[in-house]
C-alpha positions in Angstrom: -0.1 0.2 0.2 1.3 3.5 -1.1 1.5 6.3 1.9 -1.4 8.4 1.8 -1.2 11.8 -0.2 -0.5 15.5 2.2 -2.7 17.4 -0.7 -6.2 17.0 0.3 -8.7 15.4 -1.7 -10.3 17.5 -5.5 -12.6 20.3 -4.6 -12.2 20.7 -1.0 -10.4 24.5 -0.1 -7.2 24.2 0.9 -6.5 26.1 4.3 -4.2 28.6 3.7 -5.8 30.0 0.3 -8.4 31.0 2.9 -7.0 33.3 5.2 -5.6 35.0 2.0 -8.5 35.8 0.3 -10.7 36.6 3.7 -8.1 39.5 4.4 -8.6 40.8 1.1 -12.1 41.0 1.9 -11.7 42.7 5.2 -9.1 44.9 3.4 -12.2 46.0 0.6 -14.7 46.0 3.2 -12.9 48.3 5.3 -11.9 50.8 2.2 -15.6 50.7 1.3 -16.7 51.9 4.9 -13.7 54.7 4.7 -15.0 55.9 1.4 -18.8 56.1 2.8 -17.7 57.9 5.9 -15.4 60.4 4.1 -18.4 61.9 1.9 -20.6 61.8 5.1 -18.3 64.1 6.7 -17.4 66.1 3.6 -21.1 66.5 2.8 -21.1 67.8 6.6 -18.8 70.6 5.9 -19.9 72.4 3.2 -23.8 74.6 4.3 -26.3 73.9 2.4 -27.3 77.1 0.3 -29.9 78.9 1.8 -33.4 78.0 -0.4 -34.1 81.1 -2.6 -37.4 82.7 -2.2 -39.5 83.5 -5.4 -40.5 86.9 -4.8 -42.9 88.1 -7.7 -41.8 91.1 -9.7 -44.7 93.5 -9.8 -46.0 94.1 -13.2 -44.9 97.0 -15.4 -47.3 100.2 -14.9 -49.5 100.4 -17.9 -49.8 103.9 -19.4 -52.8 103.9 -21.9 -51.9 107.1 -23.1 -48.7 105.5 -24.7 -49.9 102.2 -25.8 -52.7 104.1 -27.8 -50.1 106.3 -29.8 -49.1 104.1 -32.7 -45.8 103.6 -34.2 -44.3 106.3 -36.4 -44.0 105.3 -40.2 -41.4 104.4 -41.4 -38.8 106.9 -42.5 -38.2 106.2 -46.7 -35.0 107.3 -47.7 -34.0 108.6 -50.4 -30.7 109.0 -52.0 -29.3 112.5 -51.7 -29.0 114.9 -54.7 -25.6 115.8 -54.0 -25.1 119.4 -52.8 -26.3 122.0 -55.4 -24.6 122.5 -58.8 -22.8 125.8 -59.5 -21.5 126.7 -62.6 -19.7 130.1 -63.0 -18.7 131.8 -66.6 -16.3 134.6 -66.3 -17.6 137.4 -67.8 -17.8 141.2 -67.3 -21.0 143.0 -65.6 -21.7 140.1 -62.6 -20.2 141.7 -59.0 -22.2 142.5 -56.0 -25.6 142.7 -55.6 -27.7 142.7 -58.7 -30.1 145.7 -59.4 -31.5 144.7 -62.7 -34.8 144.0 -64.6 -35.8 141.3 -66.5 -36.8 142.1 -69.9 -39.6 139.8 -71.9 -36.8 139.0 -74.2 -34.8 137.7 -71.8 -38.1 135.8 -69.8 -38.6 134.2 -72.9 -34.5 132.9 -73.7 -35.3 131.6 -70.0 -38.3 129.3 -71.3 -36.3 127.8 -74.0 -33.5 127.2 -72.4 -36.5 125.6 -69.6 -37.9 124.0 -72.7 -34.4 122.8 -73.7 -33.3 120.9 -70.5 -36.8 118.8 -71.5 -34.4 116.6 -72.7 -32.6 115.8 -69.9 -35.7 114.6 -68.3 -36.4 112.8 -71.6 -32.7 111.0 -71.1 -33.2 110.0 -67.0 -37.2 108.7 -67.9 -35.6 105.8 -70.1 -33.6 104.5 -67.6 -36.6 104.9 -64.8 -40.6 105.4 -66.4 -41.0 106.5 -62.8 -39.2 109.6 -62.4 -41.0 113.2 -62.4 -39.7 115.6 -60.1 -39.3 119.6 -59.9 -36.0 121.1 -60.3 -35.1 125.1 -59.4 -32.4 126.6 -61.3 -30.9 129.9 -60.1 -29.4 131.9 -63.1 -27.4 135.0 -62.6 -27.4 137.0 -66.1 -25.1 140.4 -66.4 -25.8 143.0 -67.9 -24.8 143.1 -71.3 -26.9 139.0 -71.9 -23.7 136.7 -70.3 -24.6 134.0 -67.9 -22.6 134.3 -64.6 -23.9 131.8 -62.6 -26.3 129.3 -62.7 -26.8 127.3 -59.8 -29.3 124.1 -58.9 -31.3 125.4 -55.5 -34.0 122.4 -55.3 -34.0 119.0 -57.0 -36.7 116.9 -55.6 -35.8 113.6 -57.9 -34.4 110.6 -57.0 -31.1 111.6 -59.3 -29.3 114.4 -59.5 -28.6 114.0 -62.8 -31.3 116.1 -64.6 -30.5 118.8 -62.2 -27.4 118.7 -63.5 -27.6 118.4 -67.2 -30.1 121.3 -67.0 -28.2 123.6 -65.1 -25.9 123.0 -67.7 -28.1 123.8 -70.5 -28.4 127.4 -69.1 -24.5 127.8 -68.5 -23.1 127.0 -72.1 -26.2 127.8 -74.7 -24.8 131.3 -75.0 -25.8 134.5 -74.6 -29.2 135.7 -73.2 -30.8 139.3 -74.1 -29.5 142.1 -71.6 -31.8 142.4 -68.5 -32.4 146.3 -68.2 -30.3 148.5 -65.0 -27.3 146.1 -64.3 -27.3 141.7 -63.8 -30.1 140.0 -62.7 -31.0 137.1 -60.9 -33.6 134.6 -62.3 -35.3 131.8 -60.6 -36.3 129.6 -63.3 -38.8 126.0 -62.2 -38.6 123.3 -63.8 -41.2 120.6 -63.4 -40.5 116.8 -64.9 -43.4 114.4 -65.4 -44.0 112.5 -68.3 -45.9 113.9 -71.3 -49.3 113.2 -71.6 -50.2 113.6 -67.6 
């Protein structure tokens, strides 16, 4: 017969291994307990924030007078017509204050130039069929019928092109009939609307 084996039968735990596993389990439980104690103490050290009270805000005062006022209409922006265009023609008899009187012939000549300025309007009307408006041209005529200066004093059109072209017609179309008694300042209103309207 063979001597009995010192090894335990299969499936029976060895006595030394249980001590090892038991020690690991105890260490694990101590670590968990320490973690729980630490969390509990750290929560106690921070005071809880005070509860926030909800205070209702009073409603904004209602002023029926202000609420009934409608908003202002939108501002329509029109392009600037540009600064008044002044054209000077250098000839004598235009200095100082003019005290002359326009003759009927001078008035007719200015009307002819006003009619000629219609071609300036027609050129722009071809680009914009809705174009219409008023231009006022101030013309200073010297004592010998020379055009001293032309100034666009008003322009309610959406473009400066018509006014500038009309001013050029008044300035560059030669001499005019002489006024009586010295130079004269004439104001020529121009009304531009499509023909037939």
